[in-house]
Backbone bond lengths (Angstrom), bond angles and torsions (degrees), N, CA, C in turn:
res aa  C-N    CA-C-N  psi(-1)  N-CA   C-N-CA  omega(-1)  CA-C   N-CA-C  phi
1 M - - - 1.459 - - 1.492 108.12 -
2 N 1.406 112.82 133.84 1.506 119.06 -176.02 1.550 110.22 -75.48
3 P 1.336 117.98 121.95 1.429 118.80 -177.92 1.552 114.56 -67.61
4 A 1.302 117.05 155.95 1.467 122.16 175.47 1.513 111.18 -104.45
5 L 1.326 116.18 164.38 1.482 123.09 177.10 1.485 110.43 -116.68
6 V 1.316 118.84 126.49 1.449 122.15 176.34 1.557 107.22 -110.45
7 V 1.343 114.85 123.70 1.419 120.28 -176.99 1.541 111.04 -107.30
8 L 1.271 117.70 118.79 1.505 121.28 -179.36 1.480 109.92 -85.36
9 A 1.343 117.57 105.83 1.492 123.51 -170.62 1.516 112.30 -125.41
10 A 1.312 119.73 13.24 1.482 123.20 -172.56 1.459 111.58 -93.66
11 G 1.289 120.42 -7.46 1.501 122.93 -173.82 1.584 107.83 -65.20
12 L 1.276 115.14 149.89 1.440 122.20 -174.92 1.547 112.61 -89.59
13 G 1.332 119.98 -11.04 1.428 121.62 176.45 1.506 113.41 65.72
14 T 1.319 121.44 47.31 1.426 124.32 -174.35 1.498 111.73 -63.91
15 R 1.310 121.12 -38.97 1.423 123.22 174.72 1.517 113.13 -65.75
16 Y 1.250 113.30 -42.03 1.476 120.23 -176.10 1.519 113.53 -72.45
17 G 1.316 115.64 -37.01 1.501 119.98 175.31 1.459 113.03 95.15
18 G 1.322 119.67 21.27 1.449 120.27 -179.92 1.517 112.26 176.32
19 L 1.328 118.76 -177.88 1.485 122.34 -177.78 1.461 108.12 -79.21
20 K 1.346 117.85 84.32 1.468 122.58 -174.15 1.483 113.90 -69.84
21 Q 1.368 118.23 -14.52 1.449 121.85 177.57 1.500 112.52 -61.45
22 I 1.408 115.73 -27.37 1.459 117.90 -179.06 1.582 108.94 -121.60
23 E 1.306 114.76 40.59 1.484 119.96 170.69 1.455 111.04 -86.26
24 P 1.379 118.70 119.95 1.476 120.50 179.57 1.519 113.42 -68.14
25 V 1.320 117.33 127.55 1.451 122.53 179.35 1.527 114.81 -131.01
26 G 1.358 115.40 -13.26 1.468 119.47 -179.84 1.436 115.92 -91.68
27 P 1.342 123.77 172.45 1.441 124.28 -176.47 1.516 114.85 -64.80
28 K 1.336 117.61 -26.12 1.451 121.87 178.52 1.575 108.56 -110.22
29 G 1.310 117.12 26.66 1.450 119.43 177.33 1.502 112.91 82.61
30 E 1.342 121.18 16.51 1.469 123.21 -179.57 1.502 109.43 -68.00
31 Y 1.381 112.57 151.60 1.449 121.52 175.57 1.572 109.65 -92.66
32 L 1.327 115.05 162.55 1.449 116.22 174.03 1.563 111.34 -60.52
33 L 1.358 116.13 -29.46 1.451 121.29 178.18 1.505 109.65 -64.09
34 D 1.314 118.93 -36.72 1.469 123.13 175.97 1.539 111.07 -54.39
35 Y 1.316 115.59 -47.40 1.426 119.97 -178.71 1.548 112.01 -69.52
36 A 1.344 115.18 -29.70 1.479 119.26 176.93 1.530 108.41 -66.63
37 V 1.324 115.65 -48.87 1.505 119.48 -176.71 1.532 108.56 -67.18
38 Y 1.288 118.41 -39.93 1.465 119.87 -179.35 1.560 111.77 -62.13
39 D 1.347 112.72 -44.08 1.482 116.69 176.63 1.524 112.86 -64.37
40 A 1.360 115.44 -37.77 1.425 120.80 -179.61 1.584 111.79 -65.74
41 I 1.332 115.80 -39.91 1.451 119.92 175.80 1.509 110.79 -62.26
42 R 1.303 117.13 -47.69 1.488 122.09 179.39 1.482 110.55 -58.75
43 A 1.342 117.31 -35.59 1.462 118.93 176.44 1.517 117.84 -71.97
44 G 1.356 115.66 -18.33 1.474 120.04 175.82 1.568 113.16 124.52
45 F 1.322 118.34 -4.22 1.457 119.97 178.83 1.552 109.81 -66.35
46 K 1.305 115.79 137.53 1.437 123.35 -179.14 1.517 112.19 -124.29
47 K 1.309 121.13 -1.99 1.475 125.98 -179.32 1.517 108.71 -137.03
48 V 1.339 116.22 136.33 1.490 116.72 175.21 1.554 105.11 -135.99
49 V 1.297 112.91 143.93 1.538 121.76 176.45 1.509 105.05 -120.44
50 F 1.363 118.47 117.73 1.427 121.16 177.57 1.540 106.49 -94.70
51 V 1.365 116.18 127.89 1.446 118.62 171.29 1.475 109.47 -99.40
52 I 1.353 112.88 114.08 1.472 120.50 -175.56 1.528 108.65 -131.83
53 T 1.340 119.60 -178.37 1.418 124.67 170.49 1.536 110.82 -97.73
54 K 1.255 117.33 156.41 1.492 121.11 174.21 1.569 112.88 -56.51
55 S 1.326 115.34 -34.69 1.420 118.70 -175.74 1.567 111.59 -72.63
56 M 1.357 114.91 -21.86 1.452 120.54 178.64 1.555 114.40 -88.60
57 E 1.365 115.69 -12.04 1.450 120.12 -166.16 1.509 114.17 -56.49
58 R 1.341 116.36 -48.70 1.506 116.25 -176.14 1.498 110.48 -65.58
59 E 1.278 119.49 -50.18 1.503 120.43 -176.79 1.550 109.79 -67.17
60 F 1.260 120.71 -36.23 1.448 125.43 -177.79 1.542 108.75 -66.04
61 T 1.363 116.30 -48.60 1.434 118.45 -177.01 1.520 111.65 -68.56
62 Q 1.349 116.28 -35.88 1.431 118.19 -179.65 1.522 114.06 -72.25
63 K 1.287 118.52 -40.54 1.456 123.68 -173.12 1.522 112.19 -91.74
64 V 1.311 119.28 -25.84 1.445 121.85 -171.23 1.502 115.43 -118.23
65 S 1.336 115.87 -74.80 1.460 120.33 -164.85 1.510 113.13 -70.55
66 S 1.354 120.55 -18.85 1.463 121.14 -176.33 1.543 110.07 -63.55
67 R 1.309 114.16 -29.58 1.484 117.22 -174.85 1.569 111.07 -75.64
68 Y 1.355 118.02 -11.71 1.441 119.86 -176.01 1.522 114.40 -96.26
69 S 1.329 115.92 -13.92 1.469 119.23 -168.50 1.512 112.58 -62.35
70 S 1.293 120.54 -23.90 1.476 118.66 178.30 1.485 112.94 -86.45
71 H 1.307 118.98 -2.12 1.446 123.65 -176.51 1.486 113.93 -110.01
72 L 1.410 118.88 -27.38 1.412 121.96 176.49 1.560 107.80 -163.04
73 S 1.316 115.97 166.72 1.518 119.40 -179.31 1.497 110.42 -76.50
74 V 1.340 114.19 133.93 1.471 118.57 -173.11 1.548 109.03 -118.85
75 Y 1.386 116.66 129.72 1.391 121.85 178.45 1.516 108.53 -131.48
76 Y 1.414 115.45 167.14 1.456 117.74 -177.45 1.523 105.47 -133.86
77 A 1.371 113.70 148.74 1.396 124.48 170.74 1.485 107.34 -133.84
78 F 1.403 120.06 142.12 1.421 122.80 -171.02 1.467 110.62 -110.93
79 Q 1.317 116.81 127.20 1.439 123.58 179.55 1.577 107.25 -99.10
80 E 1.303 113.23 96.87 1.515 118.69 179.44 1.476 111.22 -111.78
81 L 1.318 116.54 153.64 1.454 119.35 179.81 1.487 114.35 -61.16
82 G 1.343 115.44 -31.62 1.450 118.15 -179.29 1.529 115.55 -77.03
83 A 1.312 119.33 -1.51 1.476 123.24 -178.53 1.509 107.22 -85.18
84 I 1.355 117.06 72.45 1.375 125.77 -176.87 1.519 112.39 -132.29
85 P 1.322 121.12 158.04 1.510 120.04 -177.35 1.521 112.07 -63.77
86 K 1.273 119.11 153.32 1.428 126.36 177.77 1.572 108.70 -58.20
87 G 1.291 114.39 142.67 1.456 122.52 177.75 1.489 112.49 97.40
88 Y 1.330 118.05 -5.84 1.491 121.53 -178.73 1.522 109.60 -118.07
89 S 1.339 115.61 158.19 1.477 119.66 -179.35 1.509 108.68 -130.86
90 V 1.339 114.67 161.17 1.481 121.24 -179.72 1.565 107.21 -86.10
91 P 1.260 121.10 128.20 1.469 122.98 176.39 1.546 110.46 -59.51
92 D 1.288 119.85 138.05 1.396 125.36 -178.74 1.531 113.21 -53.34
93 S 1.403 115.01 -35.63 1.435 119.30 -176.70 1.526 116.01 -86.38
94 R 1.371 114.23 -1.24 1.429 115.73 -178.38 1.476 115.21 -79.29
95 L 1.329 119.60 132.58 1.449 125.31 -178.60 1.557 110.68 -121.54
96 K 1.317 118.45 -37.69 1.459 122.34 -171.13 1.515 109.47 -83.81
97 P 1.329 117.05 156.40 1.496 120.22 176.43 1.517 113.83 -63.98
98 W 1.271 117.28 166.87 1.500 119.86 -170.77 1.544 113.47 -77.49
99 G 1.377 116.98 -6.32 1.470 117.13 176.43 1.492 112.13 118.71
100 T 1.353 116.04 175.52 1.379 123.07 -172.43 1.512 115.88 -69.85
101 G 1.339 116.59 -32.12 1.472 120.71 175.77 1.511 109.93 -65.12
102 H 1.313 116.62 -41.53 1.438 122.83 178.38 1.581 112.54 -65.53
103 A 1.326 111.36 -37.64 1.517 119.27 179.49 1.525 109.42 -61.64
104 V 1.338 117.96 -43.46 1.491 119.97 178.20 1.512 110.78 -66.79
105 L 1.335 114.52 -40.73 1.448 116.90 -178.10 1.465 116.80 -62.37
106 V 1.392 118.84 -33.50 1.439 121.52 -178.75 1.545 109.86 -74.12
107 A 1.302 118.87 -11.26 1.478 121.32 176.33 1.491 111.97 -84.37
108 R 1.268 117.68 -0.97 1.454 122.90 -169.49 1.558 112.49 -52.81
109 D 1.314 118.73 -42.99 1.458 119.35 -175.35 1.572 111.35 -74.36
110 K 1.241 119.27 -5.93 1.469 123.01 -178.83 1.487 113.26 -102.58
111 I 1.322 117.80 -5.52 1.450 122.60 -175.74 1.536 114.98 -116.28
112 N 1.309 113.18 124.08 1.573 116.74 177.77 1.573 105.64 -126.19
113 E 1.272 122.00 11.48 1.487 121.44 -172.44 1.502 106.55 -141.02
114 P 1.392 117.22 160.33 1.462 116.48 169.99 1.456 113.59 -50.55
115 F 1.355 119.74 145.03 1.416 118.03 -172.79 1.538 111.35 -144.52
116 A 1.340 115.00 150.80 1.472 120.90 174.54 1.535 108.72 -97.15
117 V 1.320 118.62 149.00 1.440 122.86 175.74 1.530 108.21 -117.54
118 I 1.353 117.11 135.64 1.460 120.79 174.31 1.529 108.35 -136.61
119 N 1.377 117.58 163.88 1.376 125.47 171.33 1.555 106.92 -91.47
120 A 1.311 115.79 140.02 1.490 121.31 -176.27 1.504 112.01 -65.65
121 D 1.354 117.93 -26.34 1.496 122.71 -171.89 1.464 112.98 -104.87
122 D 1.383 116.77 20.36 1.509 119.39 -176.18 1.521 105.78 -119.67
123 Y 1.318 114.45 146.11 1.427 121.98 170.81 1.547 110.23 -105.02
124 Y 1.364 115.91 121.56 1.491 118.94 -177.39 1.494 112.05 -107.92
125 G 1.362 117.06 -23.40 1.463 120.13 178.24 1.531 113.65 93.36
126 P 1.364 115.42 151.32 1.469 118.08 -175.40 1.559 116.75 -55.15
127 D 1.335 112.61 -42.34 1.520 115.67 -177.32 1.514 111.49 -62.44
128 S 1.334 118.75 -34.12 1.433 119.32 -178.39 1.505 112.39 -62.65
129 Y 1.328 117.07 -36.50 1.436 122.49 179.13 1.540 112.64 -69.16
130 K 1.378 111.90 -42.03 1.431 119.13 177.48 1.552 112.84 -59.61
131 V 1.293 112.11 -44.95 1.501 121.27 -179.96 1.530 110.93 -58.26
132 I 1.318 114.38 -53.67 1.502 119.13 -175.62 1.503 112.09 -72.39
133 F 1.336 117.44 -32.48 1.477 119.53 175.74 1.464 112.55 -62.59
134 R 1.349 119.05 -45.22 1.445 124.76 -179.21 1.556 106.79 -64.21
135 E 1.278 118.88 -38.32 1.467 118.14 -176.89 1.525 109.52 -72.31
136 L 1.290 119.99 -42.22 1.446 123.75 -177.04 1.567 110.54 -71.23
137 A 1.292 118.94 -32.79 1.411 122.67 -176.50 1.585 112.33 -63.73
138 S 1.310 115.31 -17.70 1.497 121.13 177.44 1.490 113.70 -98.22
139 R 1.324 116.60 0.71 1.477 119.63 -172.63 1.540 110.72 -96.77
140 S 1.317 115.58 155.05 1.492 121.20 169.99 1.515 109.06 -92.27
141 V 1.346 113.14 165.98 1.434 117.13 179.83 1.542 116.01 -72.87
142 D 1.329 113.45 -12.55 1.452 120.47 178.71 1.528 113.60 -113.53
143 S 1.358 116.68 17.27 1.414 121.79 -179.13 1.572 110.47 -62.15
144 T 1.322 115.75 145.05 1.513 118.01 174.43 1.442 111.71 -100.87
145 E 1.394 118.74 4.14 1.433 119.93 172.91 1.505 111.77 -107.20
146 M 1.356 114.38 111.48 1.373 121.88 -178.73 1.541 110.20 -93.76
147 C 1.268 120.63 -177.98 1.482 121.61 176.62 1.533 111.96 -148.73
148 M 1.269 114.88 164.05 1.490 123.20 -176.60 1.525 109.68 -149.31
149 V 1.277 118.24 137.59 1.513 122.18 169.92 1.527 107.35 -87.44
150 G 1.342 117.29 116.53 1.471 119.38 178.48 1.509 114.30 -102.47
151 F 1.341 114.91 151.31 1.468 122.45 -178.93 1.511 108.29 -127.22
152 P 1.326 118.29 138.55 1.517 119.69 170.77 1.467 111.50 -56.16
153 V 1.358 117.41 136.76 1.454 120.92 -172.19 1.534 110.73 -59.93
154 E 1.370 119.17 -32.94 1.455 118.73 -177.61 1.528 112.61 -67.90
155 N 1.318 116.39 -16.79 1.530 120.64 178.44 1.526 110.73 -92.53
156 T 1.284 117.65 10.39 1.505 116.86 -177.38 1.558 113.08 -129.62
157 L 1.296 116.38 17.83 1.425 119.33 -174.10 1.578 111.03 -94.19
158 S 1.254 116.95 161.93 1.443 121.79 175.71 1.555 110.31 -113.23
159 P 1.341 118.50 131.47 1.395 118.97 177.70 1.542 115.74 -74.20
160 H 1.338 112.74 0.98 1.490 119.57 -170.97 1.536 110.73 -111.77
161 G 1.314 119.30 6.83 1.422 119.11 179.70 1.536 115.12 158.71
162 K 1.323 119.39 -173.68 1.409 125.02 -176.09 1.581 107.57 -82.12
163 V 1.347 117.07 156.60 1.494 123.18 -179.48 1.574 106.05 -134.69
164 S 1.300 114.87 163.75 1.421 124.29 167.60 1.559 113.28 -106.15
165 R 1.272 116.76 136.55 1.426 121.43 -177.29 1.519 111.65 -142.07
166 G 1.311 120.32 148.75 1.501 124.00 169.70 1.506 106.00 -87.96
167 V 1.308 116.32 107.60 1.473 122.38 179.05 1.489 112.40 -81.09
168 C 1.290 118.85 123.41 1.491 123.21 -168.73 1.552 115.05 -104.47
169 T 1.285 115.72 139.69 1.461 119.88 167.89 1.517 109.76 -111.36
170 L 1.369 116.78 128.55 1.496 120.25 -171.83 1.507 107.20 -114.67
171 K 1.393 111.44 157.22 1.427 120.62 167.99 1.557 106.82 -146.87
172 D 1.352 117.09 118.49 1.443 122.47 -178.64 1.503 114.60 52.16
173 S 1.368 113.90 43.59 1.514 122.29 179.90 1.529 112.93 68.26
174 F 1.297 119.57 14.91 1.447 123.14 173.11 1.497 109.49 -115.34
175 L 1.318 113.38 147.50 1.503 119.00 -178.09 1.509 109.54 -76.89
176 V 1.371 115.98 129.78 1.434 119.56 175.46 1.547 109.37 -94.04
177 S 1.317 114.85 -42.66 1.440 119.54 175.88 1.562 108.33 -160.58
178 V 1.337 113.19 158.55 1.431 121.08 173.81 1.492 107.82 -134.26
179 V 1.305 116.10 129.50 1.514 123.81 -177.97 1.439 112.60 -120.80
180 E 1.289 119.66 122.09 1.503 122.86 -178.02 1.506 109.64 -74.71
181 R 1.289 114.05 122.61 1.419 125.01 175.78 1.535 110.24 -113.36
182 E 1.336 117.80 124.01 1.478 118.35 -166.25 1.518 113.57 -105.02
183 E 1.315 120.49 -12.03 1.453 119.70 -177.65 1.541 109.43 -129.26
184 I 1.356 117.54 71.67 1.436 122.75 -177.08 1.492 111.37 -101.90
185 K 1.345 117.37 134.63 1.488 120.34 174.81 1.523 109.41 -153.92
186 D 1.323 112.89 163.91 1.423 121.70 175.71 1.507 109.33 -89.25
187 N 1.309 117.70 115.20 1.485 121.83 -176.28 1.531 106.94 -109.15
188 N 1.325 115.16 85.82 1.578 118.35 178.47 1.468 109.50 57.98
189 G 1.340 119.93 45.97 1.421 126.48 176.05 1.473 117.63 84.30
190 V 1.328 116.56 2.88 1.476 121.60 170.04 1.511 109.99 -114.00
191 I 1.318 111.72 127.83 1.537 116.57 -178.19 1.505 108.96 -87.98
192 I 1.322 113.80 118.71 1.471 118.36 -173.75 1.571 107.77 -123.31
193 F 1.292 112.75 156.83 1.511 119.88 172.98 1.535 109.26 -131.50
194 T 1.337 115.09 156.61 1.453 121.17 176.17 1.501 108.49 -122.61
195 D 1.317 121.52 126.79 1.479 120.58 -176.04 1.541 110.18 -90.59
196 R 1.323 114.72 -175.88 1.488 120.46 -178.00 1.504 112.99 -63.16
197 N 1.358 117.60 -24.00 1.473 120.68 -179.85 1.523 109.62 -94.92
198 N 1.367 119.04 15.55 1.390 122.86 178.29 1.516 116.42 67.43
199 N 1.301 114.95 17.39 1.464 121.25 173.86 1.518 109.25 -87.99
200 T 1.339 113.71 143.72 1.459 119.10 -179.10 1.534 111.90 -107.08
201 G 1.297 115.24 154.34 1.486 120.29 178.32 1.514 109.39 -148.83
202 I 1.313 118.12 169.31 1.432 124.11 -178.88 1.512 109.36 -112.34
203 I 1.383 116.48 137.25 1.410 119.54 171.50 1.523 107.18 -112.18
204 P 1.381 118.00 118.24 1.487 123.52 -175.16 1.495 109.86 -65.86
205 P 1.364 117.14 144.72 1.459 119.30 174.03 1.455 113.08 -59.17
206 G 1.345 118.74 144.75 1.405 123.30 -175.58 1.524 113.75 92.09
207 T 1.273 116.82 -12.23 1.533 118.21 176.62 1.523 107.05 -68.36
208 F 1.331 111.84 130.73 1.429 119.70 -179.95 1.539 111.30 -74.94
209 V 1.321 118.80 140.21 1.433 123.19 173.72 1.513 109.64 -127.75
210 S 1.336 113.24 153.52 1.438 122.00 176.27 1.558 110.67 -86.54
211 M 1.278 115.81 127.23 1.439 123.35 175.49 1.492 111.68 -108.13
212 N 1.370 116.37 25.86 1.435 126.36 178.89 1.578 108.65 62.73
213 L 1.271 120.25 36.69 1.482 121.60 167.24 1.535 107.00 -105.69
214 W 1.317 112.90 89.03 1.436 120.21 -173.63 1.505 111.65 -109.75
215 G 1.294 118.02 153.80 1.508 122.06 173.56 1.545 107.18 -122.54
216 L 1.345 115.54 114.76 1.502 121.26 -171.39 1.477 113.34 -120.50
217 A 1.303 116.43 158.52 1.499 122.87 174.49 1.544 105.89 -111.64
218 P 1.380 113.82 122.84 1.461 118.08 -170.25 1.586 116.39 -61.81
219 E 1.314 116.29 -42.99 1.463 116.92 -173.34 1.510 110.45 -72.47
220 T 1.301 119.67 -18.56 1.483 124.05 174.40 1.522 111.54 -90.10
221 M 1.321 116.40 -47.60 1.483 121.08 -166.84 1.504 113.09 -81.18
222 F 1.297 118.57 -34.86 1.531 118.65 -177.45 1.536 112.36 -65.95
223 P 1.346 118.13 -44.42 1.500 115.45 174.02 1.500 112.35 -59.95
224 I 1.340 120.82 -35.07 1.438 122.40 179.81 1.502 110.49 -65.73
225 L 1.360 117.56 -43.04 1.465 122.67 179.54 1.521 109.29 -66.52
226 E 1.291 120.10 -39.92 1.467 123.31 179.08 1.578 107.82 -63.65
227 E 1.260 118.04 -47.90 1.413 122.63 179.04 1.543 113.24 -58.04
228 H 1.354 114.90 -47.40 1.485 121.68 -175.67 1.506 109.24 -72.80
229 F 1.382 119.37 -34.91 1.421 119.18 177.21 1.519 113.19 -66.18
230 N 1.300 115.53 -37.82 1.505 119.40 175.75 1.553 109.88 -59.38
231 E 1.340 115.66 -42.52 1.438 118.14 178.43 1.521 111.61 -66.04
232 F 1.358 117.47 -41.03 1.452 125.03 173.82 1.545 109.92 -52.68
233 M 1.247 114.17 -53.28 1.516 116.40 -175.51 1.502 111.84 -65.34
234 K 1.339 117.19 -29.85 1.477 121.26 178.79 1.512 110.48 -70.92
235 T 1.327 118.45 -35.57 1.491 120.63 -172.23 1.529 111.45 -102.12
236 R 1.365 118.50 -27.35 1.463 118.71 -174.32 1.516 113.45 -135.09
237 G 1.287 118.93 6.01 1.404 121.01 -173.06 1.485 114.69 -69.21
238 M 1.264 120.35 -15.32 1.522 124.60 177.17 1.465 112.12 -87.82
239 H 1.330 120.82 -6.07 1.458 122.59 179.21 1.548 108.76 -87.56
240 A 1.326 117.33 123.39 1.446 119.56 -170.43 1.531 111.88 -64.67
241 D 1.284 120.11 -25.71 1.484 120.03 -176.13 1.536 113.45 -109.01
242 A 1.331 118.52 3.06 1.494 119.73 178.75 1.461 110.45 -63.68
243 E 1.334 116.78 142.73 1.483 120.59 176.48 1.517 111.95 -127.70
244 F 1.306 118.34 141.06 1.458 125.63 179.18 1.515 104.48 -91.74
245 Y 1.291 116.24 96.53 1.491 119.94 -177.05 1.546 110.28 -82.21
246 L 1.320 115.10 143.55 1.458 120.47 173.42 1.502 112.32 -61.81
247 P 1.354 120.46 -46.10 1.450 118.97 176.46 1.562 114.14 -54.16
248 A 1.273 117.11 -39.51 1.457 121.59 177.59 1.511 112.87 -59.93
249 A 1.301 117.08 -43.03 1.479 123.86 177.69 1.545 109.58 -64.46
250 V 1.404 115.81 -43.71 1.441 119.11 175.60 1.470 111.97 -59.85
251 N 1.357 114.70 -46.89 1.462 119.60 179.82 1.531 112.94 -55.62
252 Y 1.357 115.11 -45.46 1.454 122.74 177.38 1.573 109.57 -57.69
253 A 1.336 115.66 -44.83 1.452 117.93 -176.89 1.528 111.54 -69.36
254 I 1.317 116.87 -31.29 1.527 119.07 175.44 1.544 108.36 -66.98
255 E 1.297 114.74 -49.71 1.523 121.91 -174.02 1.524 108.50 -60.56
256 T 1.279 119.66 -37.96 1.496 123.98 179.55 1.480 115.12 -85.45
257 G 1.360 119.51 2.17 1.451 123.65 173.90 1.521 111.40 77.51
258 K 1.285 119.72 16.47 1.512 120.46 -178.43 1.495 111.05 -79.03
259 I 1.318 118.22 -36.15 1.482 122.88 -176.50 1.515 109.67 -141.02
260 T 1.334 113.74 163.09 1.478 124.12 163.05 1.491 105.76 -117.64
261 V 1.399 113.71 158.38 1.497 120.14 179.50 1.480 108.80 -134.35
262 K 1.286 114.50 115.22 1.463 121.85 178.03 1.583 109.13 -84.52
263 V 1.329 115.62 126.47 1.473 119.91 -177.96 1.505 108.41 -93.69
264 L 1.340 113.90 119.37 1.493 125.83 -176.57 1.548 106.17 -92.30
265 R 1.361 113.14 141.77 1.395 114.92 177.76 1.554 109.72 -111.63
266 T 1.291 112.81 153.20 1.497 118.00 -176.34 1.534 108.91 -137.64
267 S 1.316 117.43 156.10 1.443 123.44 175.33 1.564 111.85 -82.28
268 E 1.299 118.42 -1.95 1.449 120.65 -176.68 1.548 112.66 -81.76
269 T 1.404 111.27 159.23 1.432 118.73 170.13 1.542 109.37 -111.32
270 W 1.296 117.07 129.66 1.446 122.18 178.95 1.555 112.51 -75.60
271 F 1.309 117.62 142.75 1.458 121.78 164.23 1.520 109.52 -152.18
272 G 1.338 114.90 164.58 1.413 120.15 -172.25 1.518 113.97 -170.87
273 L 1.338 112.67 -178.71 1.508 120.56 -179.37 1.524 109.14 -104.04
274 T 1.279 117.21 105.86 1.478 121.91 177.30 1.460 108.83 -114.39
275 H 1.313 118.37 -45.32 1.464 126.35 -176.06 1.583 107.59 -120.34
276 P 1.357 115.88 155.48 1.477 118.74 179.55 1.579 111.43 -53.44
277 G 1.301 115.71 -39.30 1.405 120.17 -177.14 1.513 116.05 -64.91
278 D 1.323 115.31 -17.23 1.468 120.84 179.38 1.603 113.46 -67.55
279 K 1.342 118.52 -22.70 1.431 120.87 -168.09 1.515 111.44 -63.13
280 R 1.341 116.90 -42.09 1.480 118.90 -175.81 1.499 110.15 -66.88
281 R 1.343 116.84 -40.56 1.479 120.56 177.54 1.531 110.11 -63.23
282 V 1.269 117.00 -42.66 1.502 117.74 177.80 1.514 112.99 -62.98
283 Q 1.294 115.24 -41.17 1.463 117.87 179.41 1.562 110.26 -62.63
284 C 1.269 117.24 -40.60 1.440 119.62 -179.10 1.551 109.62 -63.65
285 I 1.311 117.24 -44.41 1.458 119.49 -176.36 1.530 109.63 -65.93
286 I 1.360 115.50 -42.91 1.464 116.66 177.61 1.508 111.59 -60.63
287 A 1.319 118.47 -45.69 1.500 124.32 177.86 1.475 108.51 -54.20
288 S 1.290 120.02 -44.17 1.427 126.72 -177.26 1.590 108.35 -61.74
289 R 1.335 116.11 -44.98 1.471 121.71 -177.52 1.510 110.94 -71.27
290 V 1.319 116.80 -34.65 1.472 117.24 171.85 1.522 112.07 -63.06
291 K 1.303 116.07 -40.91 1.536 122.19 -176.83 1.521 104.10 -66.68
292 Q 1.310 121.78 -35.81 1.450 124.09 179.39 1.534 115.38 -71.82
293 G 1.335 115.14 -14.28 1.403 121.01 179.82 1.469 114.62 90.66
294 I 1.374 117.44 8.35 1.459 123.27 179.46 1.505 109.46 -68.05
295 Y 1.340 114.66 -35.94 1.504 121.30 178.66 1.523 109.16 -130.78
296 P 1.350 118.61 144.72 1.445 119.92 170.48 1.512 110.85 -71.23
297 E 1.336 119.26 164.52 1.430 122.91 -179.25 1.546 110.13 -65.43
298 R 1.298 118.45 -33.23 1.458 119.05 175.53 1.525 107.07 -122.63
299 L 1.344 117.64 128.23 1.462 121.33 -172.56 1.517 108.52 -85.40
300 F 1.317 119.11 -48.83 1.470 120.24 -172.53 1.542 109.38 -128.26
């Protein structure tokens, strides 16, 4: 079965300060998302589901996804605040989406095959898509073994500010746990994080982190996401800034024995747009890869 690609593009980009999904970084004004879709197509993906908000639909379809329709099948799922279980309500003060776990869950009706999940504003590189496509192509829709492409934490930081990462613990190439850390930075060569209680800790170099490049089986994972999102709404749904993270749902499923997650390794280095200062660096890296012939000057 040919895997699908789910692109999480509904985030507001509060650190970045704008709609970073459509920030031009390529020589012809391409977005990071263009390079993601281009790499996915080369890897073998033939279907993409964009998770966006209704308010983004017109601009997103005009500026972005319209250029892909002749290369693969394009679908949309909408991440809206009101897409919550019955019996719950949206806090009046809530503005941001419910998080990456919720973003994947709202794509449920569009997915009937094993699927990869990516962030729209991240660069994972051609090999990452090839690795995860090969893995998913051999999976069934009800597999209990998921997969994830992992990156060493030191290859995922921004020189312009703090970042959030899913910090992984591995055993024999399988994920034991993934813990979301929200305030990670390089402090004079030492990678530190600060938790919600303002406690600090160190993340050793070489530690794998999740950059939300997951490979999932729909018949297994969607019921897990639904169950865990219900629990999230019950315990944290009234908090205006609480987010239902995909790594947290995966971690829950591992701990309860519902799934295993194979961690895939890649030769690629991750980069992306988190802070405004990241744009120039990303532009330079893309220009270098165009010069090397990894990408043509015009993608689509």
